[in-house]
C-alpha positions as CSV (number, residue, x, y, z in Angstrom):
1,M,-16.6,31.9,-40.7
2,D,-19.5,30.1,-39.1
3,Q,-19.3,27.3,-41.7
4,K,-15.6,26.7,-41.0
5,N,-16.3,26.4,-37.2
6,R,-18.9,23.8,-37.9
7,Q,-16.6,21.8,-40.1
8,A,-13.8,22.0,-37.5
9,G,-16.3,20.8,-34.9
10,K,-17.3,17.9,-37.0
11,R,-13.7,16.9,-37.5
12,E,-13.0,17.1,-33.8
13,L,-16.1,15.0,-33.0
14,F,-15.0,12.4,-35.6
15,L,-11.4,12.3,-34.3
16,T,-12.7,11.9,-30.7
17,G,-15.0,9.1,-31.8
18,A,-12.1,7.3,-33.6
19,V,-9.9,7.6,-30.5
20,L,-12.6,6.2,-28.2
21,L,-13.4,3.4,-30.7
22,T,-9.7,2.5,-30.9
23,A,-9.3,2.5,-27.1
24,L,-12.4,0.2,-26.8
25,L,-10.9,-2.2,-29.4
26,F,-7.6,-2.4,-27.5
27,F,-9.5,-3.0,-24.3
28,L,-11.6,-5.8,-25.8
29,V,-8.6,-7.5,-27.4
30,N,-6.6,-7.3,-24.2
31,R,-9.5,-8.7,-22.2
32,A,-9.9,-11.6,-24.7
33,F,-6.3,-12.6,-24.4
34,H,-6.2,-12.4,-20.6
35,S,-9.5,-13.9,-19.6
36,G,-8.6,-17.6,-19.9
37,P,-9.2,-20.0,-17.0
38,A,-6.9,-19.3,-14.2
39,A,-4.9,-22.3,-12.9
40,F,-1.8,-21.1,-11.0
41,L,-0.4,-18.3,-8.9
42,E,3.2,-17.7,-9.8
43,I,5.1,-16.0,-6.9
44,S,8.4,-14.3,-7.5
45,V,10.9,-12.5,-5.3
46,D,13.5,-10.3,-6.9
47,G,12.3,-11.5,-10.3
48,T,12.9,-15.1,-9.5
49,V,10.0,-17.6,-9.3
50,V,10.0,-19.1,-5.8
51,E,6.7,-21.0,-5.9
52,T,3.8,-21.9,-8.3
53,L,0.6,-22.7,-6.4
54,E,-2.5,-24.3,-7.9
55,L,-5.6,-22.1,-7.5
56,H,-8.0,-25.0,-7.3
57,K,-6.4,-26.2,-4.0
58,D,-7.3,-24.3,-0.8
59,Q,-4.0,-23.5,0.9
60,E,-1.8,-21.0,2.7
61,Y,1.8,-20.1,1.7
62,T,4.4,-17.9,3.3
63,V,6.9,-16.1,1.1
64,K,10.1,-14.8,2.7
65,N,12.8,-12.8,1.1
66,D,16.5,-12.5,2.0
67,Q,16.0,-9.3,4.0
68,G,13.3,-10.9,6.3
69,G,10.3,-9.6,4.4
70,V,7.2,-11.8,4.7
71,N,4.0,-12.1,2.8
72,V,1.3,-14.8,3.6
73,F,-1.0,-15.9,0.8
74,V,-4.3,-17.6,1.1
75,I,-6.0,-19.5,-1.7
76,R,-9.6,-20.3,-1.3
77,D,-12.3,-21.1,-4.0
78,G,-9.9,-20.3,-6.9
79,K,-9.0,-16.9,-5.5
80,A,-5.7,-15.7,-3.9
81,W,-4.9,-12.8,-1.6
82,V,-2.4,-11.6,0.9
83,T,-3.5,-11.9,4.6
84,E,-0.3,-10.8,6.3
85,A,2.7,-8.7,5.2
86,S,5.8,-7.3,7.0
87,C,5.9,-4.2,4.8
88,P,5.1,-0.9,6.4
89,D,2.3,0.2,4.0
90,K,0.4,-3.1,3.6
91,I,-0.8,-2.1,0.1
92,C,-0.4,-5.7,-1.0
93,M,-3.1,-6.6,1.5
94,D,-5.4,-3.9,0.1
95,Q,-5.1,-5.2,-3.5
96,G,-7.8,-7.7,-2.8
97,Q,-8.4,-11.1,-4.4
98,V,-7.1,-12.1,-7.7
99,S,-8.5,-14.9,-9.8
100,Q,-8.3,-13.9,-13.5
101,E,-5.3,-14.7,-15.8
102,G,-2.9,-11.7,-15.9
103,E,-4.0,-10.2,-12.5
104,M,-1.2,-9.4,-10.1
105,I,-0.5,-8.7,-6.4
106,V,2.7,-6.6,-5.9
107,C,4.6,-5.8,-2.7
108,L,7.4,-3.4,-3.6
109,P,9.0,-3.2,-0.1
110,N,9.4,-7.0,0.0
111,R,10.2,-7.2,-3.8
112,M,7.5,-9.8,-4.3
113,T,5.1,-10.3,-7.2
114,A,2.3,-12.8,-7.6
115,R,0.7,-13.3,-11.0
116,V,-2.3,-15.4,-11.9
117,M,-1.4,-17.8,-14.8
118,G,-3.6,-19.8,-17.1
119,A,-3.4,-23.5,-17.8
120,P,-0.1,-24.5,-19.5
């Protein structure tokens, strides 16, 4: 009986290692595809692109939706973030700075998303 328990333990250890290795592989592949040089911030409201801003230009941009929701973006030194928002929870302001391709800032109450895009 003791021999069976050891073999079962070895199989479980092998399976755990295989799952961890697979997860690491997926992480590395995903990182490789989304780590290109960031060039633009694509801002959408209700799924429609309303503005595409260049990340290499320092600027501010105000996004307004049809219901009066407002988000103010700042772009400095290749990074973008929300400095003001009309939403009640302000989670979009707490998401911090984005600068890597694939990163996003989302404001659900204002139905706004901003996604960092690579060079075309």
